[in-house]
N, C-alpha and C positions, 0 to 999 in steps of 0.2 A: 589464832582461831581455834585454836581449841584449849581446854584445861584438863589437868588429871587429877581424880579424886581418890581418896584414900588408899582404895583397894588397886589402884593403877590404871583405871579405866579412863578413856580418852572421851570427853564429853566434846563434841567438836560445836563449832559455830558456821554453818554452812549457808549459802548466799541464799537459796530458794528452796521451798517446801518440796519440790522434786529431789533437790539433789540431799536434802535429809532423807527423804523415803528410799532413795538409793543407796545412803551408807547405811541406813537399818536393814535393807535387803541384803548387804552384803554381808555385815555381820552378822544375820541370821544363818545364811549359808556359812560363812566360818566356822561357827560354832556347832551347826549342825551335819556339816560332812567332810570339811576341811582340817581341823583342828584336831579331831578325835583320831582321824587317821594318820596324822603326820608323823611321828614318831616310829609307829610299826613299818610304816611304808618307807621313811629314808632307811631305817637300820636294813629292810630287804633290797632296796633300790629300787620301788615299784613307781613306776610314772603314771600319776593320776588322768589319763587319757578322758577317763571320763566323767573327772570333773571340768575338765576343760571343757567337753562338748557342753555340758550344762552351763558353764558360765557362758558359751557361745549362744546357746539358745536364750538365756537371760539378756542378751545384750551387754555384757561386761567385757567381752573382746573388741567392744568397738567404739565405746565412750567418746572419743576424742574427733571422731570424724563426722563428715556431713549426713544428714538424714538420706537425702535423696540417694545415697548407696546404702542405707542400712547403718550406719551410723548414728549415735547419742545425742552427738551435738553438746556436747559435757564441755567446759570448760576445762582447762588443765586443773585448774584450783582444786576441781573436785575429781577428775580423774585420778589424779596423785594421791588422794586422800582415800579413794578404792583401793590403788596399788599399797598402800601402808596398811590397809587393813588385811587384805589377803597375804601380805606378808608376814605380817605379824602371828598369824596362823600357820602358814608354812611356806617359806621362802622360794621354794620350788614352784608354786603357784603365782605368788606374788611376780616373783621374777621372771616366769614365764609368760604371763601377760604383757609385762613390760617388754620384752623381746618380741613378741607377737606385735603387739603395736609399733615397735620399732622395723619390724618388716614391712608393715601394711605403708609406712610412712612415703617411702619413695614414689610409689605407685598414686598416693592421693594428694603428694605435692608435686610431682611431675608428670605423671602420667598424661596421655590425654583424656577428651572425655569419653571416647571410644573405650579407652583401654579400660576406664574408670568402671563405665557402666558393664564391660564384659566379665571382669575381675574381682572389684570391690565387693560386689555383695557376700558372693561365697565367701570372701576373704573376712569379713565384718561379722557375717552372723549366719555362714553355712557350715559352723564346725569345722572347717579349714584351721591348719595350726601352722605357724610360719616360722623359720628361721632366719637371722641377718648373715652373710656370709662376706666380710670383709677382712679379719685377721688371715695370716697364713703362716707355715710354719717358720719362715724368716722374717715375715716382717707383721709384728705385732703392732707396739706403738710405733713405729714408720710405717704407716698403712699407705702410702705414698711410694713406696718401694715394692708394691704386691707385683707377682710374678704371672699368676692365672690371668689366660691370653685369651680373647674372644678375633676370630678372625671370620671377617666376612666372606661369605661364598655365596652369591647373587642374592637372593631374596633373605637368607638365615645368616646365622652366625653359627660358629663350631668353638664352643669352650673346654680350655685343655687347663689343668691345673688341679690345686689342693688348697684349701681351705682348713684352717686349724679353729680350735677351741671354740666350736659353733654348739651353742644352745641348741635342744632339739635337731641337734646331727642326726640323719639316717630315720628319724618320724615324722620330720614335717611334712605337712601338702605340698609347701612351696617354699621359695628361695629368693630371696631378693640379694643377688651375686653383683660383686664387683669385681671388674676385668680389665685388663690393659688391651685395649683396642689401639693403641698410638704408642708413641715413644716414650722415654723414662719420664717419671716425674709424675705428678698430679693431673696434668692437663691429657695425660693418654689414658684415663680410666672411662668407662663406660658403666653404666646400671642394667641389669637385666631382671626380668621375672621367670624365673626356672620354675616349672611344675616339679612336684616331689618325684612323680615317677618316669621321669625322661630316662631313655635310654642312654647309657654311659654314666648316670648317676649314681654313685654307691657313698657308704661309709664305713669306715673303719670301727672297730670295738669303741664303745663309749670308754673315755679317760678315767680312770682309778683315782678319785678325789679325795680330798679330805673330808669336805662336805657335801651337803647336796647332793646325794646319791642317787635321789630319785629324779633327778634331772639330767639327761642323759646330752654329755658333752662329748663331741665326736670330732675328728676329721671328716670332710666330706671331699669326695674325689669327682672330677669331671673329665672323663675318658672320652673328647670328641663328643660331646652334648650338643646337638644342634637345636637351636634357639629361634626362632622366625622371628624376623625382624620389627615383627607390631609386639614382641615383649621384650624392646629395648624402651628402657626408660629416661626419657630426657634426651638432651642433644648428645650424640656421638662427642665422648671427650669431656662432659659435663660430671662424669660420675661421682669426681670428688668433692664437688658442692651438693651433689645430692647425698654424701657419704658423711660430712661433714654436718649439714643442716638436720639430718637424722640423729645424730650422736649428741647434739646440744639439747635436744628434747628427751633422749635416751637415758641421759646423763642426770635428766630430773627424776625419771623412772627410778633409776639407782638408789638415788638419795631417799626417795620417797620408801621404797624396799627397808635400805638401810633403816631407817628411822623406824619401819615395822617391827625389826628385829629387834632393835634397840629396846621399846615398848615393851616387846613379849620378854624381854630377858628381866627389864624392870618391875612387870606386875611378878613377874616368879619369884623375883629377890623378895618382893614386898611380903606377897603372900607367905614365903618360908620365914621371913624373919620375924613376920607377926605371930606365928604359929609355936614358933621353937623356942624352949625356955631352956635360960643357963644361968646358972646361981639365984634360982627362983623366980625369975622375971622373962619376960619375952626377950629375943634377941633385940630386937628392933626399938628397945628402950636404952640402947647403950648408945651415950653420944657419939663415939666413934662411927658406929654403924650407921646411925642417924644422917650426920652428916655425909656419909657414901650416898646413901639413898638419895640425899637433897643434892649433890651432885649429878647424879646419874639423871633425876628428872631435870634439873635445870638445863642437861646438854643436849637431852632430848628437845625441849621446849625450843630451843634455839636452834637446833637443826631444821625444826619442823618449820619456823617461822621463813628460814634463810629458804626453803625451797620453794614453800607458798609463796614468798614474796617474789620468786624467779617466773615462779609459773604466772602470776600475774602479769609482771614483764610480758611473758608470751602472748598470753590472753589478749593484750594490749596491740599487739602488735609491734611492741617497742625490742629493741635488740636485748638478749638476755644471755649470750655467750659466755659472758664473763660472770655473771651470777649462776649460770647453770654449773659451771666448772666450781665455782666456789661451794654452792650447795653439794656437789659429788663429793668434793675433799669433806667436808666438814662433817656430813650426815655421814659418811662411811667410817670414819676414825671414830666418831662419837659412837656409832654402834659398837666397833672395837672394843673402845673403852668401857662402854657401860655391861658388854659380855662378859669383858674378864673381869670386872667387881662383881658381877651377878655369881660368878662360880666362886670368886672368894667369900661372899658373905653367904652361900651356902655351905661351904668349909671341904670338907670329905664329899660329901653329898653332890657337891657342885660337879665334881671331878668323877662322876658315875653316871651311867647312861641310863639311868632310873629315873633321872631328872632332866627336863629338855636345857637346863644353862648350859652344859656343854656342849650341844647340838648348837646352839646359838652361837658359843664362840667359835665353834668350826666353819659356822656360815658366815659371820661377820666379816673374816678374814677375806673370802672373797671377794667381796664387795670394794674393797680398798685397790682391786685388781682389773674387773672387768668393766668395760665403757671407757677405757683411758686408765691407767694408773695413778694413783693418787700423785706421783710424781711428774705425771704430764698435765693433771690439772695445774700444777703450780706452776709450771712453763705456760700453759696458757692465761692463766690470772696476770702471772709477771707482764707477759706479751702485750697483753691489755692496758698495764699499768704504765711499763717504762718502754714498750714496743721491741721488736726483736731482738735477740741477743747475737 
């Protein structure tokens, strides 16, 4: 569904003129507003909240959701290519849009008609920003063992506990929270929609990370946070099903972001090796380096085809959990390999902050961890192939 020209730019083949116009808009916005500020704002740890406001106003935070609630009604095949374009300009933005979309999923898929009418318009196009609260300090990959508890008190629930590794933690306007309402295991978990300004909700200082310094990641504390029952999403005890359904889609978002980072790294490597001369000719003329560039481009094309294939299954209403895990695994491993090679191709320059290659390398690493580590993806794939271990 896409080819790469000699400058490393992606030429996409999209299903409709509307989709082509949409990707053109995203490309223009990325080049005008996102990419020029990326290096400086990542270096200073600046979160681009104003950019997210403009993305919301342009309808880019609502793409895969129903039009009746302000959504863009775009297929995942198109939405994911938007994420890739944004992530290629700056991962903080692409990943942030993916997390926001994930945070909206439970309400859109499991909320009542009244809940969707009350909350989705603001979440999709009203300038609000969401966060998704599943992981905890003691339960990352083993999400079914979470300990944050919600206790019914008449017509309300009282939430107590701590969530960890929360993207947009402390700055989000709303949180989709998974909490334990019953016994141990996956059947005792329920989903809630919690406003960001709820009494008793607080956040720790953001984590100090290897990369993505402009994207705040923090623990979020719930100290007796009172949530009305009309903010419970789905049935009591249905929360783990809600979480898994969201994660399948979220993994495709991470896969698309990973290919965006890989594409940016390849474009940087192509531009550098074409302009850098050694021994009287461009570095790109040396066969060993040409083969590295060829391998990088091939891996990117394969990853893009894999995530788009999974997206088409989702758009057709077919099962796609196995393909989502494969896409997340392959695309994020690809991003890491391509980023490492980009640094190598730039030589000493690749190791300096004067060029973006080292930032792409630091950012690629986290994509192998978030939305389920790549070891978990292999477990998911194997379970689909040969059953539970």
